[in-house]
PyMOL CGO cylinders between C-alpha atoms (Angstrom):
from pymol import cmd
from pymol.cgo import CYLINDER

trace = [
    CYLINDER, 40.20, -88.06, 2.53, 42.15, -86.15, 5.13, 0.3, 1, 1, 1, 1, 1, 1,
    CYLINDER, 42.15, -86.15, 5.13, 39.30, -84.28, 6.87, 0.3, 1, 1, 1, 1, 1, 1,
    CYLINDER, 39.30, -84.28, 6.87, 41.66, -82.77, 9.43, 0.3, 1, 1, 1, 1, 1, 1,
    CYLINDER, 41.66, -82.77, 9.43, 43.67, -81.13, 6.65, 0.3, 1, 1, 1, 1, 1, 1,
    CYLINDER, 43.67, -81.13, 6.65, 40.51, -79.91, 4.89, 0.3, 1, 1, 1, 1, 1, 1,
    CYLINDER, 40.51, -79.91, 4.89, 39.21, -78.41, 8.14, 0.3, 1, 1, 1, 1, 1, 1,
    CYLINDER, 39.21, -78.41, 8.14, 42.55, -76.71, 8.81, 0.3, 1, 1, 1, 1, 1, 1,
    CYLINDER, 42.55, -76.71, 8.81, 42.71, -75.29, 5.28, 0.3, 1, 1, 1, 1, 1, 1,
    CYLINDER, 42.71, -75.29, 5.28, 39.11, -74.05, 5.55, 0.3, 1, 1, 1, 1, 1, 1,
    CYLINDER, 39.11, -74.05, 5.55, 39.87, -72.37, 8.87, 0.3, 1, 1, 1, 1, 1, 1,
    CYLINDER, 39.87, -72.37, 8.87, 42.98, -70.73, 7.46, 0.3, 1, 1, 1, 1, 1, 1,
    CYLINDER, 42.98, -70.73, 7.46, 41.15, -69.63, 4.30, 0.3, 1, 1, 1, 1, 1, 1,
    CYLINDER, 41.15, -69.63, 4.30, 38.54, -67.81, 6.41, 0.3, 1, 1, 1, 1, 1, 1,
    CYLINDER, 38.54, -67.81, 6.41, 41.36, -65.68, 7.81, 0.3, 1, 1, 1, 1, 1, 1,
    CYLINDER, 41.36, -65.68, 7.81, 42.05, -64.27, 4.34, 0.3, 1, 1, 1, 1, 1, 1,
    CYLINDER, 42.05, -64.27, 4.34, 40.48, -61.12, 2.96, 0.3, 1, 1, 1, 1, 1, 1,
    CYLINDER, 40.48, -61.12, 2.96, 37.47, -61.57, 0.66, 0.3, 1, 1, 1, 1, 1, 1,
    CYLINDER, 37.47, -61.57, 0.66, 39.68, -60.80, -2.36, 0.3, 1, 1, 1, 1, 1, 1,
    CYLINDER, 39.68, -60.80, -2.36, 42.28, -63.36, -1.29, 0.3, 1, 1, 1, 1, 1, 1,
    CYLINDER, 42.28, -63.36, -1.29, 39.57, -65.98, -0.70, 0.3, 1, 1, 1, 1, 1, 1,
    CYLINDER, 39.57, -65.98, -0.70, 38.21, -65.32, -4.19, 0.3, 1, 1, 1, 1, 1, 1,
    CYLINDER, 38.21, -65.32, -4.19, 41.63, -65.79, -5.76, 0.3, 1, 1, 1, 1, 1, 1,
    CYLINDER, 41.63, -65.79, -5.76, 42.13, -68.99, -3.77, 0.3, 1, 1, 1, 1, 1, 1,
    CYLINDER, 42.13, -68.99, -3.77, 38.71, -70.33, -4.78, 0.3, 1, 1, 1, 1, 1, 1,
    CYLINDER, 38.71, -70.33, -4.78, 39.33, -69.55, -8.44, 0.3, 1, 1, 1, 1, 1, 1,
    CYLINDER, 39.33, -69.55, -8.44, 42.69, -71.28, -8.28, 0.3, 1, 1, 1, 1, 1, 1,
    CYLINDER, 42.69, -71.28, -8.28, 41.23, -74.37, -6.65, 0.3, 1, 1, 1, 1, 1, 1,
    CYLINDER, 41.23, -74.37, -6.65, 38.33, -74.54, -9.12, 0.3, 1, 1, 1, 1, 1, 1,
    CYLINDER, 38.33, -74.54, -9.12, 40.76, -74.25, -12.03, 0.3, 1, 1, 1, 1, 1, 1,
    CYLINDER, 40.76, -74.25, -12.03, 42.50, -77.40, -10.81, 0.3, 1, 1, 1, 1, 1, 1,
    CYLINDER, 42.50, -77.40, -10.81, 39.16, -79.23, -10.78, 0.3, 1, 1, 1, 1, 1, 1,
    CYLINDER, 39.16, -79.23, -10.78, 37.52, -77.92, -13.94, 0.3, 1, 1, 1, 1, 1, 1,
    CYLINDER, 37.52, -77.92, -13.94, 40.58, -76.84, -15.88, 0.3, 1, 1, 1, 1, 1, 1,
    CYLINDER, 40.58, -76.84, -15.88, 41.02, -73.54, -17.64, 0.3, 1, 1, 1, 1, 1, 1,
    CYLINDER, 41.02, -73.54, -17.64, 39.42, -72.97, -21.02, 0.3, 1, 1, 1, 1, 1, 1,
    CYLINDER, 39.42, -72.97, -21.02, 41.65, -70.51, -22.85, 0.3, 1, 1, 1, 1, 1, 1,
    CYLINDER, 41.65, -70.51, -22.85, 38.91, -69.74, -25.40, 0.3, 1, 1, 1, 1, 1, 1,
    CYLINDER, 38.91, -69.74, -25.40, 36.45, -68.84, -22.66, 0.3, 1, 1, 1, 1, 1, 1,
    CYLINDER, 36.45, -68.84, -22.66, 39.03, -66.69, -20.88, 0.3, 1, 1, 1, 1, 1, 1,
    CYLINDER, 39.03, -66.69, -20.88, 39.85, -64.90, -24.15, 0.3, 1, 1, 1, 1, 1, 1,
    CYLINDER, 39.85, -64.90, -24.15, 36.15, -64.33, -24.88, 0.3, 1, 1, 1, 1, 1, 1,
    CYLINDER, 36.15, -64.33, -24.88, 35.58, -62.85, -21.40, 0.3, 1, 1, 1, 1, 1, 1,
    CYLINDER, 35.58, -62.85, -21.40, 38.64, -60.61, -21.78, 0.3, 1, 1, 1, 1, 1, 1,
    CYLINDER, 38.64, -60.61, -21.78, 37.31, -59.35, -25.13, 0.3, 1, 1, 1, 1, 1, 1,
    CYLINDER, 37.31, -59.35, -25.13, 33.85, -58.73, -23.64, 0.3, 1, 1, 1, 1, 1, 1,
    CYLINDER, 33.85, -58.73, -23.64, 35.28, -56.87, -20.66, 0.3, 1, 1, 1, 1, 1, 1,
    CYLINDER, 35.28, -56.87, -20.66, 37.44, -54.71, -22.93, 0.3, 1, 1, 1, 1, 1, 1,
    CYLINDER, 37.44, -54.71, -22.93, 34.45, -53.98, -25.18, 0.3, 1, 1, 1, 1, 1, 1,
    CYLINDER, 34.45, -53.98, -25.18, 32.30, -52.91, -22.22, 0.3, 1, 1, 1, 1, 1, 1,
    CYLINDER, 32.30, -52.91, -22.22, 35.05, -50.74, -20.73, 0.3, 1, 1, 1, 1, 1, 1,
    CYLINDER, 35.05, -50.74, -20.73, 35.56, -49.06, -24.13, 0.3, 1, 1, 1, 1, 1, 1,
    CYLINDER, 35.56, -49.06, -24.13, 31.81, -48.34, -24.36, 0.3, 1, 1, 1, 1, 1, 1,
    CYLINDER, 31.81, -48.34, -24.36, 31.78, -46.81, -20.89, 0.3, 1, 1, 1, 1, 1, 1,
    CYLINDER, 31.78, -46.81, -20.89, 34.88, -44.72, -21.55, 0.3, 1, 1, 1, 1, 1, 1,
    CYLINDER, 34.88, -44.72, -21.55, 33.55, -43.48, -24.90, 0.3, 1, 1, 1, 1, 1, 1,
    CYLINDER, 33.55, -43.48, -24.90, 30.19, -42.58, -23.38, 0.3, 1, 1, 1, 1, 1, 1,
    CYLINDER, 30.19, -42.58, -23.38, 28.24, -44.84, -25.74, 0.3, 1, 1, 1, 1, 1, 1,
    CYLINDER, 28.24, -44.84, -25.74, 27.08, -47.19, -22.98, 0.3, 1, 1, 1, 1, 1, 1,
    CYLINDER, 27.08, -47.19, -22.98, 23.69, -46.56, -21.39, 0.3, 1, 1, 1, 1, 1, 1,
    CYLINDER, 23.69, -46.56, -21.39, 24.40, -46.81, -17.67, 0.3, 1, 1, 1, 1, 1, 1,
    CYLINDER, 24.40, -46.81, -17.67, 21.69, -47.22, -15.05, 0.3, 1, 1, 1, 1, 1, 1,
    CYLINDER, 21.69, -47.22, -15.05, 22.43, -46.33, -11.41, 0.3, 1, 1, 1, 1, 1, 1,
    CYLINDER, 22.43, -46.33, -11.41, 22.31, -49.32, -9.07, 0.3, 1, 1, 1, 1, 1, 1,
    CYLINDER, 22.31, -49.32, -9.07, 19.64, -47.65, -6.93, 0.3, 1, 1, 1, 1, 1, 1,
    CYLINDER, 19.64, -47.65, -6.93, 17.33, -47.49, -9.94, 0.3, 1, 1, 1, 1, 1, 1,
    CYLINDER, 17.33, -47.49, -9.94, 18.00, -51.11, -10.88, 0.3, 1, 1, 1, 1, 1, 1,
    CYLINDER, 18.00, -51.11, -10.88, 17.21, -52.29, -7.36, 0.3, 1, 1, 1, 1, 1, 1,
    CYLINDER, 17.21, -52.29, -7.36, 14.08, -50.13, -7.21, 0.3, 1, 1, 1, 1, 1, 1,
    CYLINDER, 14.08, -50.13, -7.21, 12.86, -51.68, -10.48, 0.3, 1, 1, 1, 1, 1, 1,
    CYLINDER, 12.86, -51.68, -10.48, 13.55, -55.16, -9.13, 0.3, 1, 1, 1, 1, 1, 1,
    CYLINDER, 13.55, -55.16, -9.13, 11.67, -54.45, -5.92, 0.3, 1, 1, 1, 1, 1, 1,
    CYLINDER, 11.67, -54.45, -5.92, 8.67, -53.15, -7.90, 0.3, 1, 1, 1, 1, 1, 1,
    CYLINDER, 8.67, -53.15, -7.90, 8.68, -56.16, -10.22, 0.3, 1, 1, 1, 1, 1, 1,
    CYLINDER, 8.68, -56.16, -10.22, 8.90, -58.60, -7.28, 0.3, 1, 1, 1, 1, 1, 1,
    CYLINDER, 8.90, -58.60, -7.28, 5.61, -57.33, -5.83, 0.3, 1, 1, 1, 1, 1, 1,
]
cmd.load_cgo(trace, "trace")
């Protein structure tokens, strides 16, 4: 293993924006785990379904502040 190269790549990756680091990480993980087209298609369908529910007004949305307040209460 070329630890010098890994260290250099890690240092350079930390210079990227969070979004760029996420894209890089996803790309690297895909080379390790592979890409499952069925899983990707299922996630795309789920995302589209949720967006359609939000846009149509049929989704029951809860403000983040309320969700976090509920979590804090339940953690006590």
